[in-house]
C-alpha positions, -999 to 999 in steps of 0.1 A, spaced: 909 328 116 916 292 100 899 271 126 870 294 128 865 292 89 869 252 91 846 251 118 821 271 97 823 245 72 819 214 93 788 232 103 774 239 74 782 204 61 765 188 89 735 210 84 734 200 47 737 164 58 709 167 83 686 184 55 694 158 27 688 127 54 652 141 66 642 152 31 614 127 21 626 131 -16 661 118 -6 644 90 11 622 83 -18 651 83 -40 669 56 -17 637 33 -14 635 35 -53 673 27 -59 673 -2 -35 644 -18 -48 658 -13 -82 691 -28 -72 668 -61 -62 648 -63 -89 672 -57 -115 699 -83 -103 671 -110 -97 655 -107 -133 682 -101 -155 682 -135 -170 648 -126 -185 656 -93 -198 687 -109 -214 666 -134 -232 639 -111 -243 667 -94 -263 683 -123 -277 647 -136 -289 637 -101 -304 676 -100 -321 671 -136 -336 647 -125 -362 673 -103 -377 697 -134 -380 676 -161 -395 670 -177 -360 639 -187 -346 642 -201 -311 617 -201 -285 624 -190 -251 638 -220 -236 659 -231 -262 673 -196 -262 681 -199 -225 698 -231 -231 714 -217 -258 729 -185 -236 742 -211 -208 757 -237 -235 776 -207 -251 784 -184 -224 779 -205 -190 755 -198 -165 771 -165 -155 761 -156 -193 726 -149 -180 735 -119 -163 753 -104 -194 747 -65 -194 739 -65 -156 761 -35 -150 745 -12 -174 715 -28 -163 720 -13 -130 734 20 -143 702 24 -160 676 11 -134 691 18 -102 689 56 -107 662 52 -129 639 39 -106 649 60 -79 644 90 -98 610 78 -112 598 71 -72 614 104 -65 597 124 -93 561 104 -88 564 115 -51 569 151 -60 543 154 -84 517 134 -62 530 159 -33 526 190 -52 500 188 -80 477 162 -72 447 156 -45 451 128 -18 430 107 -40 438 112 -76 414 97 -103 425 69 -129 432 96 -156 454 116 -132 472 84 -119 481 78 -156 494 111 -162 514 111 -129 534 78 -141 538 87 -174 553 121 -165 574 102 -138 586 78 -164 594 104 -188 617 122 -164 635 91 -158 634 78 -190 650 105 -208 679 109 -181 691 73 -181 685 64 -220 719 59 -230 722 32 -204 694 17 -218 711 16 -253 741 1 -237 721 -24 -218 704 -36 -249 736 -41 -268 754 -57 -239 724 -82 -237 725 -88 -275 759 -106 -277 769 -85 -308 789 -58 -289 821 -68 -270 828 -40 -249 855 -40 -221 837 -18 -200 807 5 -197 827 38 -203 844 23 -234 808 15 -247 799 48 -243 827 66 -256 829 42 -289 793 47 -294 796 82 -292 827 83 -311 810 64 -340 773 74 -340 773 105 -323 750 116 -294 721 101 -320 738 68 -312 733 73 -273 698 85 -279 688 59 -305 652 44 -297 641 73 -277 605 75 -293 599 40 -293 614 38 -257 591 64 -246 560 52 -265 568 18 -244 576 33 -209 552 61 -208 520 41 -214 532 9 -193 544 33 -161 510 55 -167 485 21 -170 507 2 -143 504 31 -116 464 31 -123 459 -6 -122 482 -9 -91 470 21 -71 434 10 -79 440 -27 -69 454 -14 -36 420 1 -28 401 -32 -35 427 -55 -14 429 -32 19 429 -61 45 446 -58 77 445 -95 81 470 -100 50 507 -92 50 508 -58 30 540 -71 14 522 -100 1 493 -82 -9 513 -54 -27 532 -81 -46 502 -98 -59 489 -61 -69 519 -56 -87 521 -89 -109 485 -81 -122 493 -45 -127 525 -51 -145 510 -83 -167 481 -59 -181 505 -32 -189 532 -53 -203 506 -66 -229 495 -33 -242 532 -20 -247 550 -50 -260 552 -37 -297 568 -8 -290 597 -27 -268 603 -49 -300 607 -17 -320 630 0 -294 652 -29 -293 655 -32 -330 663 3 -331 688 6 -305 708 -26 -323 706 -19 -358 703 21 -360 718 20 -399 693 -8 -407 664 6 -393 665 43 -386 637 60 -375 604 48 -363 584 44 -393 608 25 -413 612 1 -385 579 -6 -380 572 -13 -416 603 -36 -420 594 -56 -391 558 -61 -403 575 -71 -436 598 -94 -425 578 -111 -399 543 -99 -399 523 -89 -367 537 -117 -350 572 -101 -351 558 -74 -329 553 -101 -299 588 -116 -301 601 -121 -265 566 -113 -248 570 -142 -226 601 -133 -209 596 -96 -212 562 -99 -196 576 -124 -166 605 -100 -162 586 -66 -164 559 -79 -144 579 -96 -113 605 -67 -117 578 -41 -110 562 -60 -84 590 -62 -64 602 -28 -70 570 -15 -57 567 -41 -30 603 -32 -18 598 3 -21 567 5 -3 582 -17 25 611 7 27 590 40 28 568 23 57 602 20 77 605 60 69 571 65 78 561 82 46 530 76 31 530 61 -7 
């Protein structure tokens, strides 16, 4: 009897494993997570410098991108450019995987084969909302790690200390500006990227090369539109007691730095977001092609 039960469990486990392996949504998540790992590791230094530049307004400094970069290397050595990599991976890898999985499900079940620009914006925005809310605590931790103001020994300690001192609100600080940044970015990016693909279909060119160029253009355009929300998000997550909610932080940034304050860190962020999105989509498309799944 015991052997029969064991055999049934093994058979059931094999069936479940086979279903998961063949599932297009599991493959989509794997493709997204892999692309997220590659892009996160490669472009983490740009995200770090962007956060430090946005933080510098609050501590009386006004360093440029290259001076901030040199300052990090001087004080924290070259490896310091990857400060915050672990929370970034915990945020981006499942987040990007979940984003692509949600996007694939939405496109499969709710859209036509050729969605129009408005539908593409809604698709990208909806998928990003799902992924963004799911990994928000890791977004907060990533920002705090990168700032250099919080010296946590581990990610688990960071989550525990933040929750103990600030409660659930601390783990979710900056939710509104994060969504205001990521939802339009993802919606606009998907719309630009998909439409660029229709204009650049050329069998004589390497598909990966074409996808990467399309990703750079789409990322650049979407990044410009969403930069102010990124500055607001960073300051709310670093200094929740000082800034509080969305309206006070917006007014305070304007009072302290004027309109230019909303564009702090635009160069490293645009470089990072553009290159990261381009690489993530290129790797994703290539992995999905090996799975014989149409994107």
